[in-house]
C-alpha positions in Angstrom: 20.4 33.9 -9.8 20.3 37.7 -9.4 17.0 39.3 -10.4 17.0 42.9 -11.5 13.9 45.0 -11.1 13.4 48.1 -13.1 12.0 50.8 -10.9 9.7 53.4 -12.2 11.2 56.9 -12.1 9.4 59.3 -9.9 8.2 62.5 -11.5 10.9 65.2 -11.2 9.6 68.3 -9.6 10.7 71.7 -10.8 12.6 74.1 -8.5 9.4 76.2 -8.3 7.3 73.2 -7.1 10.0 72.4 -4.5 10.1 76.0 -3.3 6.3 76.2 -3.0 6.3 73.3 -0.4 7.5 73.3 3.1 11.2 73.5 3.9 11.8 70.0 5.3 9.9 68.4 2.4 11.8 70.7 0.0 15.2 69.7 1.4 14.3 66.0 1.1 13.0 66.5 -2.5 16.2 68.4 -3.4 18.3 65.6 -2.0 16.3 63.0 -3.9 16.6 65.0 -7.1 20.4 65.5 -6.7 20.7 61.7 -6.0 18.7 60.9 -9.1 20.7 63.3 -11.2 24.0 61.8 -10.0 22.9 58.2 -10.5 25.3 56.1 -12.6 24.0 54.9 -15.8 26.7 52.6 -17.2 27.6 49.0 -16.9 31.2 47.9 -17.5 31.3 44.5 -19.1 34.8 43.0 -18.6 36.1 40.2 -20.9 39.5 39.0 -22.2 39.1 39.2 -26.0 37.1 35.9 -26.1 33.5 36.8 -25.4 31.2 34.7 -23.2 27.7 34.3 -24.5 26.4 34.0 -20.9 27.9 37.3 -20.0 26.8 39.1 -23.2 23.2 37.9 -22.7 23.2 38.8 -19.0 24.7 42.3 -19.5 22.4 43.3 -22.3 19.3 42.2 -20.4 20.5 44.0 -17.3 21.3 47.2 -19.3 17.9 47.1 -20.9 16.0 46.6 -17.6 18.0 49.3 -15.8 18.1 51.7 -18.8 21.9 51.7 -18.7 24.6 52.1 -21.3 27.2 49.3 -21.8 30.9 49.8 -22.0 32.3 46.5 -23.3 35.9 46.3 -22.1 38.4 43.7 -23.4 41.5 43.6 -21.3 44.5 41.3 -21.3 48.0 41.4 -19.8 49.2 38.4 -21.8 51.0 40.6 -24.5 53.1 42.1 -21.7 54.8 38.7 -21.2 56.7 39.4 -24.4 59.1 42.1 -25.5 60.1 44.0 -28.6 58.5 43.1 -31.9 56.7 40.0 -30.5 55.0 42.2 -27.8 53.7 44.5 -30.5 52.4 41.6 -32.6 50.6 40.1 -29.6 49.1 43.5 -28.8 47.8 43.9 -32.3 46.5 40.3 -32.3 44.7 40.9 -29.1 43.1 44.2 -30.4 42.0 42.4 -33.6 40.5 39.5 -31.7 38.7 41.8 -29.2 37.3 44.0 -32.0 36.0 40.9 -33.9 34.5 39.4 -30.7 33.0 42.7 -29.6 30.6 42.5 -32.5 28.6 39.9 -30.6 27.7 42.3 -27.7 27.3 45.3 -30.0 24.8 43.5 -32.3 22.8 42.1 -29.4 22.8 45.5 -27.6 21.7 47.2 -30.8 18.9 44.7 -31.3 17.6 45.4 -27.8 18.0 49.2 -28.1 20.9 49.5 -25.6 23.7 51.9 -26.1 27.1 50.2 -26.2 30.6 51.1 -26.9 33.8 49.0 -27.0 37.2 49.6 -25.3 40.2 47.3 -25.6 43.3 47.8 -23.4 46.4 45.9 -22.6 47.2 45.8 -18.9 46.0 44.2 -15.7 42.2 43.7 -15.2 42.1 45.4 -11.8 44.2 48.4 -12.8 42.2 48.9 -16.0 38.8 48.7 -14.2 40.0 51.2 -11.6 41.3 53.6 -14.2 38.1 53.5 -16.3 35.9 53.9 -13.2 37.9 56.9 -12.1 37.7 58.5 -15.6 34.0 57.8 -16.0 32.0 58.4 -12.8 28.8 57.1 -14.5 30.1 53.5 -14.4 28.1 51.8 -11.6 28.2 48.1 -12.2 31.1 45.9 -13.3 30.2 42.5 -14.8 33.1 40.1 -15.1 33.4 37.1 -17.4 32.7 34.0 -15.4 35.3 31.2 -15.4 34.9 28.9 -18.4 34.8 25.8 -16.3 32.0 27.2 -14.2 30.0 28.1 -17.3 30.3 24.7 -18.9 29.4 22.9 -15.6 26.4 25.2 -15.0 25.0 26.0 -18.4 21.6 27.2 -17.3 22.5 28.5 -13.8 25.9 30.1 -14.6 26.4 33.1 -12.4 27.9 36.3 -13.6 30.1 38.2 -11.1 28.6 41.7 -10.5 30.3 44.4 -8.6 28.3 47.5 -7.6 30.9 50.3 -7.4 28.7 52.3 -5.0 29.2 49.5 -2.5 32.8 48.6 -3.3 36.2 50.0 -2.6 37.4 49.2 -6.1 
């Protein structure tokens, strides 16, 4: 099980305080301040329209501990298996199901004072994640819905796949 520790933020120095110190300490402080200012603050929670309670609980607790925003992504490529009118019906059905199921994470996030927004897209999971992470550089962590058979076999110890985009080539 992954344990997340919330680190206390160090007091940010003003530019004047940095300039008043020595140059080597100032350059280290400036580098630290730039890194802190550029730190990602969002978690992308990836599901397929049917929400996993294990993933929802894990994501909201992680976001609260890390003081992050959640982007709840529902993505499916199943509607692309069809064509014409049937494809459009399947896309609409997916969006309706995703919106209905997103209420679970939205309500839990709101109850724990975590900012959360929902996105539903039709396409491949990998391409959608890549596209969103390119558009929004604040996305740092990607949490992926665990396989249902793994969750039912390991109810208490189900692991949620987590990808840190700072350490990944995704």
